[in-house]
N, C-alpha and C positions, 0 to 999 in steps of 0.2 A: 560627384567629385570621387576623384581616388587619393587615399591617403598611403603613403608607404611608411612603414613601421620598420624597426629593426627588430629580429627576431632573437628568441633565444628558447631552450627547452632542454629536455633530457637527452637530447639526439646532438649530432655533430654538425648540424644545418644552421649555417649562419647566415643564410641568404635573407634578403629583405622579403617580406611579404606585403600583399596588395591588399586592402582592407576598402571594399565598397561602401560608400555612405549611402544610405536610403532615403525615404521620404522623411518630411519632418513629424516629429510628435509633437503632443499637446503642450511642451514645455519650451518650444522654439528651438530645441536643440536638434540636430541631425542624428538619428540612430546610427552606430557603427555596426556592421556584421563583419565577423572575423572567421575565415575558414581555416580551421586547425586541421591539420593531414594527421591521420592515425595511421603508423606502418608497425611492422612487427620487428619489434617492441618498443614503440617510443611515440611521442606525439612530435609533429614539425610544425612551425611556423605560430608557435606560441608567443606571443607579445610580452615583453617585460612589463608593459603596463597599457593600460586601456580607459577610455573615460565610462562612467556610470551608465548603464543603458545599453551595453555592448551587448549583441547576440552573437554568441558561440554555434558555428555549425561545423559537424564533423566532415571530414572526406576520407573515406577509408579507401588507402592505396593497396591494402593486402589483395592478394588472388586467392587467399585461403581462409586468413582468420576472420571473424566478426569482431568489431571494435566497437567500445562505447566510450563516451567522454562526460565523466561524472565530475561535478563542481560542487565543491564545499566550499563555503565561506569560512575562513580560519578566525578564531575569536582573537580579538585585538592584543590581548595579553599573551597568547601562544607564541613563544619564543624558540620551539623545539625546530632546530635544521630540519628542512623537509626529507633529506635523506635519512635521518633518525625518525622520523614521524613513519614513515613507510615500513620500518622495520619492525614497529610495534606489534605486539600479538594483536589478533583479528578484534577481539573484545575492547581492548584498549584503543584501538586505532579507530573503531567506531563510536566508541564513546566520545573520543577526543575531537572526531569530526562532525557528530550529529547527522542531522537530516541532509541528505545532498539538496542544494538549490535547482540543479538542472541534470537530467540524465538524457543523452541522446545517443543511439546506435546507429550504425549503418554496416550491412550484411558485405562481404565481399563482392566486388563486381556490380553493385547497386548504386543507382544515383539517388535512392530514396533514403532520407534520414527518418528513423523511428523516435519520435519525443516520446518518452516515457515520464518524464516530471518534468514541470515547469515548461518553457518555452524557447528554453537555451540563452534566455536573458540575464545577465548579471546586473540587476538592478543598484544595490548598495554597495558604497565604497568599501574597500578592505583588500585583504590578502585572501586569494583564492587558490586551492589546490585542485587541478583536474587530473583524474587517474581513469584507468581502465582496469573493470572488475572481473572483465570475461576470462573463463579458465582457459588455459593454454591448451591448445588442440582440441577444443570442443566443437562438434558438428553446428555449424551456424543455425541450421534449421532446428535441431533438436533443442539447442538453446532458445530461439525464439518462440518456439512452440511450448515450450516450458514457461519462459516469461509471461505468455499469453494467458497462461491458466493458473498463474501465481498469485492472481488477484492483488498486485500492486507489491508483493514481496520479492526480493531477489528469487531467482528460479534456482533450484537445486538441481545440479547435472553433473555427470562425471567429467572430469577433465583434470589438467594439472593447475598449478598454481595459478592466480591471477595475474593476468598482463603485468600490472605495476609492480609486481615481485622480481619481474625481468627488466624494468627500469621506463615503464610506461607510465608517467607520472610528470608533472609540471608545476610551477606556480606562476601565478601573475598578480598584479597590483591593479585592482580599479580604483580609479582617481574621481574624486567628486567633479560634478559639472563646474564649470567656472561661469 
C-alpha cells in the first residue's frame, strides 16, 4: 500500500511525498517508512504528522556534503518555537533536547544509510525535531572515520557551523495509533 502525505519542512518544497507501508508488526498495524531528503541545507519531504512506529530514512541528495538526520522528542511542555530553539547556545540547546531518539547518516553519492543511534523508528507519540549537526564543509570521509573512532560520542572535526544553523531542521508530530 502507498500513502501520499502533504509535506512541509524548512525548505520551499511543497510537493506530496510517497510513504511506503511495509509488513505487519506485532500490534496489527502496518509500520510506515518515510524517506526524508537531505539537501544543502535543509530537509525535504518532512510530513507534518505521521503515526507512531514510523521509521525515518535519510536520502542524501547532495553531491558534496555528508548529511545526518538526528531526531529528538521534544518535551510535551516545551512551547519554544523551533526557529528560536535552534538559535540557543549549544549547551542550552542540548540540555533542552536531551538524547537523540535516532541518528541516521548518509554520505554524498551513497545509497547506504549509516544508523548510529536507534533504528530510525519514532515509537512514542509527541513532537519531534529533526536536525543535521554535520559541520559545514567537513570532508565526509574525515567525519565518518572520526565518528567510527569516537566510541559513540559526537566526533570532533574541523569545519564550519553545523548544517542546522543554515536551516537544516524541521519538526513533525508523531500521532498515537488509533
